[in-house]
N, C-alpha and C positions, 0 to 999 in steps of 0.2 A: 452381540452378543461380545464381552471383552475380549482382549487381549487373557486376563486373566483367569477369566471362563472357559476360554478355550485351552488353556495350558491345563485348567481342573481337569476337563471331559477328554484330553489326550492323557493326562497321567489316570486316568478311573481303567479306559480303553483298554493300556498296558498293563494296570492292574490286574485287569479281567485275560490277557495276554496271557500273562504270567503263570499266573491259575491254570488255565488250560493248559501250556506248556507241562508244570508239572505233573498235571495226569497222564501226559501223553508220557513224560521220561518215567512216570512210574509204572508204563507198562512197557515202552520201545528200550531197550539196551541195545547198544553199535552192537555190543560181542554175540549177543543171542543167534546161534544163527538161523533158527528155525520159528516162523511163525503159523497158528491157525489163522482161516482166514476171518474169524471173526475175530482175531487182533488184529489182523490188516487192517480189515475194517475200521475198527476203532483206528489206530493210527493216521488212514488216512483219514476220517472224519476229525481229526485235533489240528491235522496240517490246515484242512480247510477251513475252520474254526478261527483259528489263527491269523490265515490270511485274511480273512472277513471282517478281521477285529481291526487289522492294518490297515483296510479299506474303509471302515469307522471311521478311522484319524482322518485320512488324506483324504475323505469326501468331507469331514468336517472342517477342515481346515482350507480347502476350495470354497465351502459355500460363505466362510468367514471372509473370504478377498472375494466374496460377489462373485464368483464366478461359475458359470451356469456348469450343474452337474445332475441336471434332471434326469428322473427317473428315466431311461428308456434300454430298448435290448445291449445298447454298446457304451452301456455307462462305465462298467466294471473298469474295459479300456478307455473310454475318457480320463478316466480317475489317473490311474496311474500315464497316461501322454499330458495332462495338465500339471500334473504334481512336480512332474519333468523342466514341463516348459519353465515354471516360476521359481524353479531351484529348490522345493521342498528336496529333491531326489535326485541325488547324481546321477548320471547315464549310468554304469556299472551295477549301484544298486535298482535303477528303473528295471537291469536287465534279467537281474535275480527276482527281481517281484513279478516280471512278466511267467518267468517259469513256473508262480507258483499261480498266477492266477489260470494257466492255460490246466494246469494240475487241475485246479477247481473244478475249471468248468467239463473237464473230463470226467472225475470223479461224478461230478452232479447228473452225468448221462451214460455213463457205465457201469456195466455190473463189477460189482469187486472183485469177481477174479480173474478178469480182463485186466485188470492192473498191475502195471510187473514191477515186482518187489523191487528191485534195484533204481527203481525211479523215484517210490517212495522214501526208499531208505536215504537217497542221496538229497532229497526237502528236510527228513524229519533230522538225519547227520549235521544239517548246514541252520537249520531253526533259530539256533540260540545264537551265533554270528550275524545274522540275518536281522535279528528283531535286535538285538544291541545297535546295530548299524540304523534301523530305520529311528529306532528311539534318540540318536544322536542327530540325525539329520533333523528329524522333528524338533526338539527341543534347540537344535541351533537356529533353526528357523522362527521360533517361536521368539527367540530372543530377540531376530533382527525387525521384528515387527512393531 
């Protein structure tokens, strides 16, 4: 894969993430006081989907750099850790993304009605800013390679 192909892959993934964010914010309105369980499930699924897109970008960048990210039970954590180690993500953004990964892991194994709305709301409220920062860091890293 060339640097140009990597950039194109990342752009396509960010386009997919943007599309999911449009769906998220067509449903989720920060000022809306209450959401049905079905709406909460949709918000959670959109957040997880957005995070999964970020993982795809980071994983492809690590593969490009020939770093070991083979699928294993802990590959999700490994992708974030390696992305921080080689300078794709700064420590503060790495910590924020760790919160999204924790939510993803919890969502997969929990019943939706056990997920605290306040936790989900905080992630949804921050996601636009987080994606903007991730895009900026990824683009900056690609320009350096």
